[in-house]
Rosetta silent file (secondary structure, phi, psi, omega in degrees, C-alpha in Angstrom):
SEQUENCE: MIPNKNITPENDHTTLGFVFFFFYVTLYSTFVFLNAFYPEKMSTLTFSGINLPVIYGFVLITSAVVLALIYSWVLRNKGKHSGDSTS
SCORE:     score description
SCORE:     0.000 S_00000001
   1 L     0.000  137.138 -177.700   12.463   19.894   16.161 S_00000001
   2 L   -85.217  118.005 -175.984   13.842   22.215   13.519 S_00000001
   3 L   -69.653  143.698 -176.161   12.264   21.697   10.015 S_00000001
   4 L   -81.861  114.277 -176.376   14.629   20.818    7.208 S_00000001
   5 L   -86.371   -0.923  175.270   14.448   23.737    4.636 S_00000001
   6 L   -92.197   11.613  178.735   16.278   21.453    2.046 S_00000001
   7 L   -87.185  120.022  177.546   13.278   19.384    1.358 S_00000001
   8 L  -120.141  169.479 -175.818   11.947   19.811   -2.112 S_00000001
   9 L   -60.284  -28.783  179.938    9.351   17.952   -4.127 S_00000001
  10 L   -69.097  -31.088 -178.210   12.246   15.974   -5.864 S_00000001
  11 L  -116.785    6.826 -179.967   13.529   14.494   -2.534 S_00000001
  12 L   -97.591  117.340 -172.363   10.517   14.453   -0.293 S_00000001
  13 L  -105.442   -1.852 -175.011    9.167   10.898   -0.359 S_00000001
  14 H   -66.772  -35.846  177.119    6.699   11.321    2.444 S_00000001
  15 H   -58.860  -50.195  178.677    3.756   12.087   -0.011 S_00000001
  16 H   -62.976  -38.609  177.659    4.019    8.840   -1.770 S_00000001
  17 H   -59.927  -40.971  177.963    4.287    7.068    1.549 S_00000001
  18 H   -64.275  -50.285  177.608    1.117    8.848    2.787 S_00000001
  19 H   -48.059  -50.576 -178.122   -0.746    7.950   -0.454 S_00000001
  20 H   -65.325  -46.207 -178.368    0.198    4.244   -0.057 S_00000001
  21 H   -60.823  -48.334  176.951   -0.690    4.298    3.646 S_00000001
  22 H   -66.627  -31.738  165.416   -4.113    5.772    3.123 S_00000001
  23 H   -51.889  -52.728  178.794   -4.755    3.331    0.386 S_00000001
  24 H   -68.386  -40.264 -179.728   -3.978    0.447    2.582 S_00000001
  25 H   -64.857  -39.776  171.270   -5.877    1.865    5.594 S_00000001
  26 H   -53.163  -56.808 -177.798   -8.986    2.210    3.237 S_00000001
  27 H   -52.221  -49.404  179.967   -8.550   -1.340    2.191 S_00000001
  28 H   -67.782  -36.704  174.496   -8.231   -2.682    5.673 S_00000001
  29 H   -59.217  -41.219  174.419  -10.985   -0.460    6.991 S_00000001
  30 H   -53.214  -53.701  176.545  -13.313   -1.972    4.420 S_00000001
  31 H   -54.630  -49.990  175.535  -12.379   -5.418    5.764 S_00000001
  32 H   -58.879  -52.606 -172.883  -13.102   -4.347    9.372 S_00000001
  33 H   -61.386  -42.388  174.143  -16.331   -2.555    8.408 S_00000001
  34 H   -59.449  -39.911  176.681  -17.609   -5.790    6.631 S_00000001
  35 H   -66.021  -35.491 -175.560  -16.758   -7.908    9.583 S_00000001
  36 H   -81.918  -44.123 -169.618  -18.387   -5.577   12.085 S_00000001
  37 H  -112.732  -11.169  178.227  -21.639   -4.611   10.258 S_00000001
  38 L  -137.637   62.847 -178.941  -22.151   -7.251    7.569 S_00000001
  39 H   -66.583  -21.540  176.181  -20.926  -10.598    8.989 S_00000001
  40 H   -65.757  -30.615  178.427  -23.193  -12.647    6.716 S_00000001
  41 H   -62.760  -36.045 -179.905  -21.200  -11.291    3.805 S_00000001
  42 H   -60.089  -25.276 -178.120  -18.045  -12.926    5.347 S_00000001
  43 L   -88.068    3.473  173.659  -19.598  -16.277    4.924 S_00000001
  44 L   -63.317  129.697  175.466  -19.810  -15.878    1.121 S_00000001
  45 E   -87.569  141.045 -179.875  -18.006  -18.622   -0.726 S_00000001
  46 L  -112.816 -122.987 -176.090  -15.759  -17.482   -3.521 S_00000001
  47 H   -73.853  129.267 -174.074  -13.279  -19.337   -5.565 S_00000001
  48 H    42.981   43.626  174.249  -13.191  -23.190   -4.992 S_00000001
  49 H    77.638    9.353 -178.510  -15.252  -22.895   -1.908 S_00000001
  50 L   -85.224  137.007 -177.910  -12.885  -20.566   -0.110 S_00000001
  51 E   -86.746  166.383 -165.075  -14.747  -17.924    1.953 S_00000001
  52 H   -62.613  -35.734 -178.344  -14.388  -14.195    1.533 S_00000001
  53 H   -61.084  -33.172  177.693  -12.294  -13.448    4.644 S_00000001
  54 H   -68.134  -48.188  178.665   -9.517  -15.781    3.473 S_00000001
  55 H   -57.347  -47.621 -173.556   -9.587  -14.223    0.000 S_00000001
  56 H   -67.464  -37.226  175.845   -9.610  -10.675    1.458 S_00000001
  57 H   -64.325  -38.221  168.928   -6.742  -11.550    3.792 S_00000001
  58 H   -62.250  -39.114  172.910   -4.644  -12.663    0.925 S_00000001
  59 H   -59.224  -42.120  175.027   -5.507   -9.529   -0.906 S_00000001
  60 H   -61.570  -46.582  177.717   -4.408   -7.493    2.086 S_00000001
  61 H   -67.624  -49.740 -178.901   -1.080   -9.245    2.407 S_00000001
  62 H   -61.839  -39.966  178.098   -0.382   -9.246   -1.291 S_00000001
  63 H   -69.574  -32.666  175.752   -1.274   -5.511   -1.597 S_00000001
  64 H   -64.426  -43.566 -177.248    1.069   -4.634    1.415 S_00000001
  65 H   -70.405  -43.291  179.000    3.968   -6.439   -0.316 S_00000001
  66 H   -65.263  -45.245 -178.113    3.253   -4.869   -3.793 S_00000001
  67 H   -61.981  -36.933 -178.875    2.933   -1.389   -2.298 S_00000001
  68 H   -72.718  -31.062 -179.880    6.269   -1.816   -0.438 S_00000001
  69 H   -73.328  -37.879  177.000    7.972   -3.113   -3.587 S_00000001
  70 H   -64.003  -49.803 -175.280    6.579   -0.117   -5.672 S_00000001
  71 H   -55.047  -49.194 -175.437    7.605    2.303   -2.880 S_00000001
  72 H   -71.634  -37.126  171.450   11.131    0.805   -2.826 S_00000001
  73 H   -64.264  -46.888  178.279   11.369    0.919   -6.678 S_00000001
  74 H   -59.904  -47.395  177.728   10.353    4.438   -6.906 S_00000001
  75 H   -67.371  -30.504 -179.654   12.712    5.660   -4.244 S_00000001
  76 H   -69.693  -44.111 -175.258   15.617    3.569   -5.727 S_00000001
  77 H   -82.942  -15.638 -176.776   14.954    5.074   -9.223 S_00000001
  78 L   -57.515  125.938  175.665   14.102    8.656   -8.004 S_00000001
  79 L    87.057   -8.666 -179.576   16.733   10.954   -9.261 S_00000001
  80 L   -87.853  131.912  171.863   18.474    8.517  -11.682 S_00000001
  81 L  -119.820  164.899 -177.504   18.614    9.897  -15.197 S_00000001
  82 L   -62.076  -24.368 -179.185   19.793    8.335  -18.357 S_00000001
  83 L   -93.276   -1.663  173.080   23.080   10.328  -18.184 S_00000001
  84 L   -68.858  136.539 -177.344   24.007    9.234  -14.744 S_00000001
  85 L  -102.572   -5.962  179.191   27.093    7.025  -14.566 S_00000001
  86 L   -70.093  151.367 -176.790   26.675    6.108  -10.936 S_00000001
  87 L  -118.264    0.000    0.000   25.514    2.599  -10.109 S_00000001
């Protein structure tokens, strides 16, 4: 594969994607680590008697959606300036 020499920091979005990916992998790895090595922590009851894995699952799903929305918003608004007349 021939590398694209036209990639500049202004149009290279892979860095942001990698940051979000590693953030999510860290969050998920923590969940797996707790399940594997501290299963007694997973039986902890939190809000309204709901156990920790359910809350953690909702946090994982919500964070994936939020990260996707932020990534989409950043890419959509990247390069737009106040003087641009295109829509």
